[in-house]
Structure formats: C-alpha cells, structure tokens
NUPA-437772 format. One record per atom (N, C-alpha, C, O): x, y negated, z negated. Coordinates in pm, whole numbers, padded with zeros to 5 digits, always signed. Each point is the difference from the previous one (the first is absolute). Layout:
! NUPA-437772
XYZ;...
! end
This chain:
! NUPA-437772
-00809-00395-01595;-00158+00036+00078;+00026+00028+00108;+00044-00091+00070;-00061+00237-00006;+00014+00017+00190;-00142+00009-00040;-00063+00033-00101;+00028-00086+00256;-00138+00000+00026;+00028-00028+00166;+00113-00023+00044;-00256+00029+00052;-00040-00032+00113;+00021-00128+00026;-00048-00085-00075;+00144+00037+00214;-00010-00111-00013;-00132-00083+00058;-00097+00068+00033;+00092-00188-00021;-00126-00040+00053;+00072-00137+00080;+00106-00050-00036;-00195-00002+00161;+00011-00141+00053;+00055-00088-00080;+00110-00052+00015;-00204+00029-00121;-00015-00118-00088;+00163+00015-00107;+00010-00080-00093;+00061+00144+00106;+00157+00042-00077;+00073-00082+00109;+00122+00019-00005;-00155-00092+00087;+00111-00058+00086;+00034-00098-00012;+00029-00057+00105;-00015-00002-00199;+00040-00131-00076;+00120+00067-00083;+00112-00050+00019;-00124+00170-00120;+00091+00078-00092;+00127+00064+00135;+00123-00012+00006;-00224+00079+00088;+00093+00065+00109;+00086-00063+00045;+00112+00050-00011;-00121-00179+00075;+00073-00096+00038;+00090-00055-00077;+00121+00004+00022;-00181-00066-00128;+00134-00033-00081;+00102+00105-00052;+00110-00049-00026;-00122+00176+00006;+00048+00129-00038;+00085+00009+00161;+00119-00030-00013;-00140+00049+00089;+00102-00008+00142;+00078-00053+00018;+00110+00042+00036;-00160-00209-00064;+00120-00094+00029;+00073-00035-00087;+00093-00075+00029;-00112+00123-00176;+00111+00008-00097;+00111+00098+00041;+00120-00028-00011;-00159+00125+00051;+00058+00127+00047;+00114-00047+00085;+00121+00009-00021;-00191-00065+00130;+00051-00044+00138;+00158-00062-00044;+00112+00038+00036;-00157-00155-00133;+00073-00116-00037;+00138+00025-00081;+00093-00080-00016;-00106+00224-00034;+00139+00051-00070;+00118+00047+00111;+00107+00053-00031;-00156-00089+00186;+00072+00070+00104;+00053-00148+00029;-00086-00082-00033;+00195+00026+00082;+00017-00087+00079;-00036+00025+00164;+00040+00092+00072;-00133-00210-00036;-00010+00027+00151;-00190+00048+00026;-00071-00012+00100;+00039+00070-00248;-00133+00052+00055;-00083-00095-00060;+00015-00032-00118;-00123-00027+00210;-00093-00113-00035;-00122+00102+00056;+00013+00095+00077;-00134-00144-00141;-00132+00010-00017;-00102-00103+00106;-00038-00107-00047;+00009+00137+00151;-00067-00045+00111;-00130+00064+00045;-00031+00074+00093;-00064-00161-00248;-00138+00100+00031;-00076+00012+00085;-00038+00110+00042;-00008-00237+00010;-00068+00003+00154;+00068+00043+00093;-00068+00068+00077;+00216-00083-00039;+00013-00017+00131;+00048+00161+00008;-00023+00072+00098;+00087-00035-00208;+00024+00155+00004;-00051+00121-00106;+00049+00113+00006;-00142-00145-00093;-00017+00065-00059;-00148-00018-00054;-00035+00027-00115;-00046-00077+00215;-00159-00024-00052;-00080+00131-00050;-00112-00018-00049;+00167+00161+00059;-00083+00091-00069;+00016+00001-00128;-00089+00072-00046;+00171-00122-00058;+00021-00027-00123;-00143-00091-00066;-00030+00005-00120;-00024-00061+00191;-00056-00071-00029;-00173+00072-00030;-00075-00052-00083;+00034+00176+00164;-00099+00097-00044;+00096+00158+00046;-00010+00073+00099;+00107-00063-00231;+00074+00126+00001;-00107+00125+00037;+00009+00068+00102;-00109-00054-00202;-00037+00109-00028;-00084+00021+00167;+00024+00101+00066;-00089-00174-00033;-00067+00028+00093;+00080+00048+00106;-00038+00095+00069;+00158-00157-00049;+00109+00030+00109;+00029+00145-00002;+00013+00064+00104;-00001-00014-00215;+00046+00144-00042;-00135+00082+00070;-00010+00071+00100;-00099-00120-00212;-00132+00043+00049;-00015+00059+00133;-00040+00113+00028;+00081-00214+00055;-00047+00022+00136;+00064+00054+00100;-00015-00011+00121;+00111+00088-00205;+00108+00059+00059;-00002+00128-00060;+00109+00056-00016;-00222+00006-00023;-00064+00106-00110;+00149+00012-00109;+00064+00105+00001;-00034-00189-00065;+00127+00038-00104;-00100-00100-00108;-00120-00027-00001;+00247-00013-00097;-00062-00036-00162;+00112-00097-00012;+00105-00013+00062;-00165-00057-00169;+00089-00119-00046;-00033+00027-00170;-00111+00027-00045;+00250-00045-00042;+00011+00022-00128;+00108-00125-00041;+00086-00057+00067;-00144+00035-00250;+00073-00152-00017;+00016+00049-00160;-00098+00027-00069;+00204-00021+00032;+00002-00041-00146;-00022-00123-00085;+00080-00089+00030;-00168+00054-00132;-00035-00068-00065;+00074-00065-00133;-00014+00084-00088;+00067-00169+00049;+00067+00011-00131;-00053-00125-00089;+00083-00091+00010;-00195+00054-00096;-00036-00106-00037;-00078-00114+00117;+00002-00122-00012;-00062+00191+00110;-00054-00052+00097;+00077-00058+00119;-00039-00053+00104;+00128+00073-00137;+00110+00014+00131;+00058+00084+00044;+00065+00080-00067;-00078-00077+00260;+00102+00142+00083;+00098+00005-00049;+00068-00102-00014;-00032+00207-00023;+00159+00031-00021;+00031+00090+00106;+00121+00020+00005;-00193+00048+00092;+00054+00099+00028;-00135+00009+00150;-00105-00063-00002;+00143+00143+00102;-00063-00017+00119;+00059+00144+00099;+00119+00028+00014;-00194+00022+00026;+00014+00100+00101;-00124+00027+00087;-00112+00016-00050;+00135-00012+00184;-00097+00077+00110;+00081+00104+00060;+00120+00028-00005;-00242+00031+00076;-00005+00072+00078;-00065+00052+00126;-00098+00067-00032;+00116-00073+00184;-00100+00032+00094;+00046+00079+00087;+00120-00003+00025;-00202+00089+00039;+00022+00096+00082;+00037-00086+00138;-00041-00106+00046;+00168+00234+00011;+00020-00042+00116;-00024+00096+00130;+00059+00002+00108;-00178+00085-00163;-00091+00113+00071;+00058+00113-00016;+00121+00024-00005;-00230+00063-00005;+00050+00150-00018;+00033+00003-00141;-00046-00083-00079;+00161+00222+00029;+00078-00038-00107;+00081-00082-00032;+00068+00024-00100;-00051-00132+00162;+00126-00074-00021;-00037-00136-00081;-00121-00016+00011;+00176-00081-00083;-00033-00048-00109;+00094-00120-00012;+00114+00029+00034;-00129-00150-00072;+00100-00099-00022;-00026-00072-00131;-00091-00082-00007;+00164+00109-00090;+00017-00095-00134;+00041-00150+00035;+00079-00024+00091;-00143-00084-00176;+00042-00096+00075;-00035-00107-00136;-00086+00029-00084;+00180-00172+00077;-00072-00073-00062;+00069+00043-00188;-00040-00041-00109;+00117+00109+00133;+00031+00048-00158;+00121-00105-00038;+00101-00024+00065;-00153-00040-00214;+00053-00112-00056;-00068+00044-00123;-00111+00053-00010;+00231-00094-00118;-00016-00044-00145;+00105-00089-00042;+00117-00026+00029;-00191-00005-00094;+00040-00181-00090;+00141+00066-00062;+00016+00113-00045;+00081-00223+00057;+00111+00055-00019;+00026+00027-00166;+00043+00111-00029;-00060-00177-00047;-00019+00071-00158;-00075+00114-00013;+00009+00050-00112;-00067-00003+00175;-00057+00174-00012;+00048+00100+00063;-00055+00109-00019;+00173-00116+00114;+00074+00086+00056;+00066+00086-00049;+00089-00039-00076;-00102+00162+00094;+00082+00131-00111;-00095-00003-00107;+00059-00002-00108;-00181+00001+00096;-00076+00018-00102;-00101+00139+00022;-00048+00063-00095;+00030-00033+00225;-00065+00112+00045;-00125-00049+00075;-00095+00076+00014;+00090-00227+00045;-00120-00043+00060;+00024+00002+00127;-00098-00005+00074;+00192+00009-00033;+00010+00053+00140;-00005+00135+00044;-00025+00028+00117;+00053+00078-00225;-00059+00126+00000;-00136+00025+00027;-00059+00076+00078;+00014-00180-00186;-00149+00030+00046;-00072-00038+00114;-00082+00075+00053;+00108-00187-00014;-00045-00047+00125;-00016+00089+00118;-00095+00011+00077;+00283+00090-00084;+00036+00031+00139;-00084+00175-00030;-00012+00075+00096;-00042-00030-00247;-00065+00112+00002;-00136-00015+00041;-00064+00087+00060;+00023-00193-00090;-00145-00045+00064;-00006+00019+00133;-00100+00054+00046;+00220-00098+00048;-00024-00018+00134;+00049+00175+00045;-00037+00057+00102;+00110-00010-00187;+00024+00144+00062;-00136+00087-00040;-00032+00091+00076;-00035-00113-00175;-00130+00082-00014;-00096-00046+00065;-00107+00055-00026;+00104-00138+00104;-00102-00059+00101;+00020+00078+00132;-00078+00080+00053;+00206-00121-00008;+00062+00083+00108;-00029+00138-00010;-00042+00042+00108;+00048+00042-00194;+00018+00140+00001;-00166+00030-00021;-00042+00112+00030;-00053-00218-00084;-00149+00033+00007;-00049-00007+00148;-00103+00049+00046;+00195-00118+00018;-00080-00032+00152;+00091+00129+00101;-00015+00015+00122;+00105+00064-00210;+00045+00086+00112;+00100-00045+00040;+00024+00065+00101;+00056-00139-00117;+00130-00087+00073;+00088+00090-00007;-00031+00093-00074;+00130-00087+00124;+00110+00079+00010;+00152-00095+00000;+00096+00047-00061;-00081-00179+00131;+00077-00047-00012;-00032-00194-00026;-00081-00076+00052;+00189+00055-00155;-00063-00153-00057;+00112-00056+00078;+00089+00079+00032;-00077-00216+00007;+00114-00058+00070;-00035-00145-00054;-00115-00038-00022;+00246-00051+00000;+00018-00089-00073;+00069-00116+00082;+00030+00057+00105;+00009-00176-00095;+00080-00096+00042;+00101-00084-00097;-00061-00101-00037;+00156+00104-00003;+00006-00099-00121;+00160-00087+00088;+00079+00035+00088;-00097-00149-00170;+00067-00090+00044;+00174+00017-00027;+00034+00022-00116;+00057-00030+00207;+00146+00061-00038;+00036-00060-00133;+00048+00076-00084;-00070-00225+00048;+00047-00057-00115;-00071+00076-00114;+00054-00022-00108;-00144+00093+00104;-00086+00055-00113;+00067+00149-00045;-00060+00107+00013;+00190-00122-00065;+00061+00118-00041;-00030+00078-00128;+00027+00120-00001;-00070-00166-00085;-00064+00018-00077;-00144+00118+00035;-00030+00112-00042;-00025-00203+00133;-00136+00100+00028;+00046+00084+00027;-00034+00105-00054;+00150-00105+00166;+00049+00123+00083;+00006+00144-00093;-00052+00109+00024;+00144-00158-00151;+00039+00130-00072;-00125+00044-00059;-00012+00119-00029;-00088-00206+00006;-00123+00062-00072;-00083+00080+00115;-00068+00099-00026;+00083-00153+00150;-00069+00059+00078;+00064+00197+00034;-00050+00112+00009;+00176-00172-00002;+00079+00153-00017;-00011+00088-00106;+00026+00117+00024;-00063-00151-00149;-00026+00078-00101;-00111+00042+00017;-00024+00109-00053;-00061-00160+00111;-00165+00082+00003;+00018+00093+00127;-00104+00049+00045;+00218-00021+00015;+00014+00081+00176;-00060-00045+00103;-00074+00067+00073;+00110-00221-00055;+00030-00018+00135;+00139-00003+00020;+00097-00011-00075;-00115+00027+00221;+00123+00038+00057;+00012-00145+00078;-00093-00028+00075;+00201-00067-00088;+00019-00105+00139;+00032+00042+00154;+00090+00077+00034;-00176-00139+00045;+00042+00096+00136;+00111-00080+00059;+00054-00089-00067;-00010+00123+00213;+00059-00079+00068;-00027-00142+00074;+00084-00065+00061;-00231+00029-00080;-00042-00120+00042;-00015-00126-00079;-00031+00018-00117;+00047-00148+00158;+00006-00103-00018;-00075-00119+00058;+00038-00032+00112;-00127-00033-00158;-00098-00087+00083;+00040-00127-00073;+00039-00018-00115;-00064-00083+00240;+00058-00122+00015;-00164-00061-00020;-00084+00047+00076;+00050-00127-00153;-00141-00039-00012;+00008-00149+00065;-00108-00047+00038;+00195-00013-00025;+00014-00129+00088;-00071-00116-00046;-00036-00081+00085;-00003+00050-00261;-00050-00047-00068;+00082-00125-00034;+00111-00011+00053;-00163-00104-00152;+00086-00120-00062;+00097+00101-00132;+00064-00072-00077;-00057+00191+00057;+00071+00027-00104;+00139+00079+00082;+00107+00026-00055;-00138+00000+00184;+00083+00072+00079;+00043+00129-00066;+00115+00036-00025;-00227+00028+00002;-00034+00173-00063;+00058+00083+00080;-00007-00010+00122;+00063+00089-00175;+00015+00129+00069;+00009+00121-00112;+00058+00001-00108;-00148+00118+00182;-00034+00114-00090;+00032+00108+00030;+00015+00044+00114;+00003+00020-00237;+00060+00170+00014;-00124+00055-00016;-00070-00021-00099;+00030+00109+00214;-00119+00105-00023;+00081+00143-00081;+00109+00054+00019;-00251-00019-00141;+00020+00097-00072;-00122+00094+00029;-00090-00049+00069;+00079+00158-00105;-00093+00093+00007;-00008+00131-00087;+00112+00051-00012;-00199+00010-00045;+00005+00109-00097;-00124+00038+00062;-00101-00063+00029;+00148+00218-00013;-00062+00128+00020;-00104+00057-00092;+00059+00071-00082;-00187-00073+00060;-00096+00064-00113;+00037+00182-00004;+00028+00065-00101;-00040-00010+00250;-00010+00160-00025;+00061-00009+00141;-00004-00105+00063;+00074+00247-00002;+00010+00051+00135;-00073-00007+00082;-00108+00000-00059;+00085-00008+00184;-00100-00028+00117;+00046+00153+00020;+00117+00039-00008;-00252+00057+00042;+00055+00133+00062;-00052+00017+00156;-00118+00027+00019;+00196-00042+00076;-00023+00038+00086;-00080+00126+00084;+00002+00002+00123;
! end
C-alpha cells in the first residue's frame, strides 16, 4: 500500500535505508552524524515544500521516496529505496509516479537527483524513467566515502 509518509514512519524508513546501504561494501549508516533528518523525514520534506511517500506491506515499510523544491520550477527526488525482495515488481515505478505527478502538479519542469556511484541498478531504473546523467560527480566526504552522479529529467520544454 502506497501512502503519504509520516514522521512516525522513521523506524521503518531508517531500517529500510540501512538494509539497502548494507548491500554495498563501505556504505554505512551514521544516523545522528550524517542523516538526522531521517528521524522526521515527512517534516523535513514538508518544510521544503515537498512530500514523502512510503510503501507498506503487513505493517512494514518496504519502499520510500521524497521530493523537495529547489526553487522555481526545479525539484529534487530524494531517498528512493525499495526493499530487496520487492525490486522489479513495479513498486519503484509507483513511487516514482507519485513524485512525477506531484512535481507536475506544482508546475515543475526539471526534476534532479543524486545517486551513489555504486547504485548501478538504480541508475538503470532512473534512465528507463527519462533521467539523463549529467557530467557532475559530487563527493560527500562522509563515512561511506560517497561519490554521486547527478541526474535530471525535464517534464516539458521551457519556451523563451
């Protein structure tokens, strides 16, 4: 079941993201040092004019995605994760569709995201959904030594 996320979903969201990161050597969760917003993720996105969705199965959070405004008609997709046993069944498509509909309803034109260079399956998913990888790579200088690719999707042409 896909629904709007709430701050009290934090334990399930934290567990899901931690499990996803543990699939990759060197990825670690430092909740209080690097990811404190996970404790109240719905409020975090709401304060940035965005939204949060979770997928729930038998009371367990099995998917999550958020979106926030970057100002004007630009938005950023954030924190998209799906539990390993449910990947490939369309859940990620539903989560992405929620973000796309939200951004378009807000008049959004450009949807950006950053993805860890190690998350190759996610890269293929984003590219199938119209995102193009740009030339930028950013380094987060975190415990996981994260490097991320920048992606963007344009929803409509901007007329001059």
